[in-house]
C-alpha positions as semicolon CSV with decimal commas, in nm:
position;residue;x (nm);y (nm);z (nm)
1;X;-20,832;1,191;-6,519
2;X;-21,013;1,279;-6,805
3;X;-20,802;1,428;-7,125
4;X;-21,010;1,501;-7,426
5;X;-20,871;1,436;-7,762
6;X;-20,820;1,807;-7,880
7;X;-20,627;1,815;-7,567
8;X;-20,409;1,521;-7,636
9;X;-20,347;1,647;-7,997
10;X;-20,227;1,969;-7,924
11;X;-20,053;1,965;-7,576
12;X;-19,771;1,722;-7,706
13;X;-19,646;2,026;-7,953
14;X;-19,353;2,210;-7,889
15;X;-19,426;2,562;-7,733
16;X;-19,335;2,852;-7,933
17;X;-19,035;3,042;-7,875
18;X;-19,249;3,351;-7,754
19;X;-19,351;3,141;-7,452
20;X;-19,156;3,096;-7,131
21;X;-19,127;2,699;-7,097
22;X;-19,096;2,666;-6,699
23;X;-19,382;2,750;-6,495
24;X;-19,240;2,618;-6,187
25;X;-18,901;2,834;-6,217
26;X;-18,983;3,200;-6,318
27;X;-18,730;3,411;-6,459
28;X;-18,571;3,673;-6,206
29;X;-18,726;3,950;-6,389
30;X;-19,072;3,835;-6,350
31;X;-19,023;3,766;-5,947
32;X;-18,857;4,136;-5,936
33;X;-19,166;4,281;-6,113
34;X;-19,402;4,089;-5,880
35;X;-19,237;4,215;-5,563
36;X;-19,256;4,573;-5,693
37;X;-19,635;4,537;-5,781
38;X;-19,700;4,394;-5,438
39;X;-19,516;4,693;-5,276
40;X;-19,676;4,940;-5,499
41;X;-20,017;4,795;-5,406
42;X;-19,939;4,779;-5,041
43;X;-19,806;5,155;-5,070
44;X;-20,081;5,299;-5,291
45;X;-20,394;5,083;-5,256
46;X;-20,593;4,890;-4,994
47;X;-20,611;4,543;-5,153
48;X;-20,792;4,293;-4,972
49;X;-20,800;3,936;-5,082
50;X;-21,079;3,698;-4,994
51;X;-21,063;3,333;-5,029
52;X;-20,691;3,240;-5,043
53;X;-20,799;2,900;-4,911
54;X;-20,975;2,825;-5,246
55;X;-20,711;2,823;-5,443
56;X;-20,629;2,465;-5,587
57;X;-20,295;2,309;-5,673
58;X;-20,176;2,376;-6,006
59;X;-20,278;2,333;-6,287
60;X;-20,579;2,557;-6,294
61;X;-20,737;2,805;-6,489
62;X;-20,822;3,166;-6,330
63;X;-21,144;3,312;-6,453
64;X;-21,202;3,685;-6,367
65;X;-21,413;3,943;-6,456
66;X;-21,250;4,240;-6,686
67;X;-21,275;4,586;-6,546
68;X;-20,953;4,723;-6,661
69;X;-20,616;4,681;-6,871
70;X;-20,465;4,640;-6,490
71;X;-20,664;4,362;-6,388
72;X;-20,368;4,127;-6,395
73;X;-20,169;4,328;-6,149
74;X;-20,416;4,295;-5,913
75;X;-20,460;3,926;-5,945
76;X;-20,174;3,783;-6,009
77;X;-20,051;3,885;-5,672
78;X;-20,332;3,735;-5,491
79;X;-20,200;3,379;-5,581
80;X;-19,896;3,407;-5,384
81;X;-19,873;3,031;-5,350
82;X;-19,847;3,005;-5,735
83;X;-19,482;3,025;-5,890
84;X;-19,614;3,188;-6,208
85;X;-19,915;3,289;-6,370
86;X;-19,952;3,300;-6,755
87;X;-20,176;3,566;-6,939
88;X;-20,212;3,642;-7,296
89;X;-20,161;3,937;-7,541
90;X;-20,218;4,054;-7,898
91;X;-19,894;3,937;-8,128
92;X;-19,973;4,219;-8,358
93;X;-19,929;4,488;-8,070
94;X;-19,715;4,353;-7,768
95;X;-19,497;4,132;-7,959
96;X;-19,437;4,389;-8,258
97;X;-19,052;4,472;-8,161
98;X;-18,747;4,275;-8,133
99;X;-18,691;4,366;-7,756
100;X;-19,042;4,290;-7,696
101;X;-19,067;3,950;-7,843
102;X;-18,731;3,887;-7,574
103;X;-18,873;4,058;-7,294
104;X;-19,263;4,014;-7,262
105;X;-19,238;3,631;-7,257
106;X;-19,059;3,622;-6,941
107;X;-19,338;3,805;-6,767
108;X;-19,541;3,522;-6,832
109;X;-19,723;3,668;-7,166
110;X;-19,779;3,468;-7,455
111;X;-19,916;3,614;-7,781
112;X;-20,250;3,563;-7,923
113;X;-20,428;3,681;-8,235
114;X;-20,796;3,655;-8,194
115;X;-21,026;3,614;-8,525
116;X;-21,380;3,735;-8,486
117;X;-21,356;3,702;-8,144
118;X;-21,215;3,352;-8,125
119;X;-20,819;3,222;-8,021
120;X;-20,620;3,131;-8,317
121;X;-20,489;2,753;-8,344
122;X;-20,143;2,860;-8,199
123;X;-20,276;3,021;-7,856
124;X;-20,497;2,727;-7,859
125;X;-20,223;2,481;-7,856
126;X;-20,016;2,734;-7,608
127;X;-20,271;2,691;-7,323
128;X;-20,285;2,331;-7,345
129;X;-19,904;2,289;-7,347
130;X;-19,896;2,513;-7,056
131;X;-20,180;2,329;-6,860
132;X;-19,988;1,995;-6,944
133;X;-19,674;2,142;-6,791
134;X;-19,836;2,235;-6,462
135;X;-19,915;2,619;-6,543
136;X;-20,201;2,847;-6,426
137;X;-20,326;3,036;-6,712
138;X;-20,536;3,372;-6,663
139;X;-20,814;3,425;-6,877
140;X;-21,068;3,711;-6,894
141;X;-21,405;3,494;-7,045
142;X;-21,615;3,809;-7,119
143;X;-21,371;3,901;-7,383
144;X;-21,403;4,258;-7,318
145;X;-21,417;4,484;-7,019
146;X;-21,731;4,491;-6,816
147;X;-21,875;4,699;-6,542
148;X;-21,887;4,595;-6,165
149;X;-22,164;4,268;-6,132
150;X;-22,279;4,329;-6,508
151;X;-22,073;4,044;-6,684
152;X;-22,080;4,044;-7,052
153;X;-22,154;3,692;-7,185
154;X;-21,876;3,436;-7,145
155;X;-21,687;3,304;-7,413
156;X;-21,696;2,940;-7,449
157;X;-21,302;2,892;-7,453
158;X;-21,271;2,897;-7,090
159;X;-21,495;2,588;-7,056
160;X;-21,321;2,392;-7,369
161;X;-20,991;2,450;-7,211
162;X;-21,131;2,318;-6,873
163;X;-21,321;2,024;-6,998
164;X;-21,023;1,902;-7,271
165;X;-20,758;1,943;-7,009
166;X;-20,931;1,793;-6,694
167;X;-20,820;2,079;-6,474
168;X;-21,054;2,299;-6,242
169;X;-21,133;2,700;-6,322
170;X;-21,056;2,916;-6,018
171;X;-21,346;3,199;-6,026
172;X;-21,207;3,557;-5,921
173;X;-21,387;3,875;-5,910
174;X;-21,219;4,225;-5,883
175;X;-21,430;4,499;-5,721
176;X;-21,342;4,868;-5,617
177;X;-21,198;4,988;-5,932
178;X;-21,423;5,189;-6,067
179;X;-21,329;5,498;-5,929
180;X;-20,917;5,433;-5,858
181;X;-20,747;5,675;-5,682
182;X;-20,465;5,652;-5,407
183;X;-20,566;5,436;-5,113
184;X;-20,899;5,315;-5,299
185;X;-21,023;5,008;-5,126
186;X;-20,975;4,724;-5,383
187;X;-21,122;4,360;-5,340
188;X;-20,997;4,045;-5,511
189;X;-21,239;3,781;-5,414
190;X;-21,142;3,411;-5,499
191;X;-21,456;3,159;-5,527
192;X;-21,447;2,786;-5,481
193;X;-21,285;2,601;-5,764
194;X;-21,541;2,473;-6,049
195;X;-21,426;2,128;-6,181
196;X;-21,522;2,027;-6,506
197;X;-21,779;1,724;-6,559
198;X;-21,587;1,498;-6,837
199;X;-21,826;1,503;-7,106
200;X;-21,962;1,181;-7,304
201;X;-21,917;1,191;-7,691
202;X;-22,280;1,319;-7,736
203;X;-22,309;1,599;-7,489
204;X;-22,001;1,774;-7,512
205;X;-22,181;2,149;-7,602
206;X;-22,446;2,081;-7,330
207;X;-22,138;2,018;-7,092
208;X;-21,990;2,347;-7,200
209;X;-22,291;2,546;-7,162
210;X;-22,329;2,409;-6,812
211;X;-21,977;2,474;-6,706
212;X;-21,991;2,849;-6,842
213;X;-22,292;2,900;-6,625
214;X;-22,136;2,780;-6,339
215;X;-21,827;2,971;-6,385
216;X;-22,073;3,301;-6,431
217;X;-22,263;3,189;-6,093
218;X;-21,928;3,145;-5,932
219;X;-21,781;3,493;-6,028
220;X;-22,098;3,668;-5,926
221;X;-22,079;3,466;-5,584
222;X;-21,765;3,595;-5,539
223;X;-21,877;3,973;-5,520
224;X;-22,117;3,832;-5,232
225;X;-21,834;3,712;-5,060
226;X;-21,690;4,067;-5,045
227;X;-22,028;4,223;-4,938
228;X;-22,030;3,984;-4,657
229;X;-21,688;4,021;-4,544
230;X;-21,747;4,400;-4,544
231;X;-22,086;4,368;-4,340
232;X;-21,900;4,139;-4,093
233;X;-21,614;4,425;-4,045
234;X;-21,844;4,684;-3,990
235;X;-22,014;4,476;-3,702
236;X;-21,679;4,430;-3,594
237;X;-21,610;4,779;-3,589
238;X;-21,930;4,934;-3,452
239;X;-22,107;4,660;-3,216
240;X;-22,458;4,728;-3,188
241;X;-22,573;4,948;-2,930
242;X;-22,762;4,833;-2,605
243;X;-22,899;5,077;-2,374
244;X;-22,755;5,103;-2,001
245;X;-22,933;4,919;-1,769
246;X;-23,048;5,140;-1,438
247;X;-22,927;5,009;-1,100
248;X;-23,286;4,930;-0,983
249;X;-23,318;4,663;-1,264
250;X;-22,967;4,523;-1,190
251;X;-23,097;4,486;-0,818
252;X;-23,400;4,322;-0,892
253;X;-23,639;4,635;-0,809
254;X;-23,506;4,688;-0,464
255;X;-23,422;5,060;-0,571
256;X;-23,788;5,117;-0,654
257;X;-23,872;5,235;-0,302
258;X;-24,092;5,128;0,010
259;X;-24,412;5,138;-0,175
260;X;-24,291;4,892;-0,455
261;X;-24,504;4,559;-0,510
């Protein structure tokens, strides 16, 4: 399996104390929170998950469209066979209190301090270290909120992580949250994993661009999966009406009368 120089240089560094170190054995507070979120989703919303069979074996990266702050609470419960999913949050707001620095990492959240839209070196090393340890990392490659299928341009970080670490990207499309209300119907569609094509030394940037475009197409295709599933469900619920055949049609014309034919 291909491993890039950047990955080999950073993946072996010790993880920050603000990162939970064991993705295969999540803490009890994480398991309890995940159970409560699933219970709330079943009680308050109608969440449909499509494409569970497309989930690869860890480690891998989840790349999803970003519509609201609560997107992780819709996406993470959909990956039932994954022990723990890691996400990132701003250091200056989420980790700015001692009790937060103790509690937040237990939910799989690790700090990042973006500068000019790019991740800091510590966050990059954390992503590589987690992937090297067999973890699953959720990334929103748009970097900001989008609306529906109108994806913003994807930032190249998710493609660099995939290419350097040699792990696939699992595309996810979340829809139905534009008008969130009780019992609203939300779809989480998981697409086929996008596997990185190991780059040659002279065309890394070209491979990054190509992989980003593949991820973008995969997320949009996942939206189409939701539409196909809904059309199929409507056909099952409302079968196409067929006119009732008359008795004469069933009897081959015998009921037309003695003058027939």
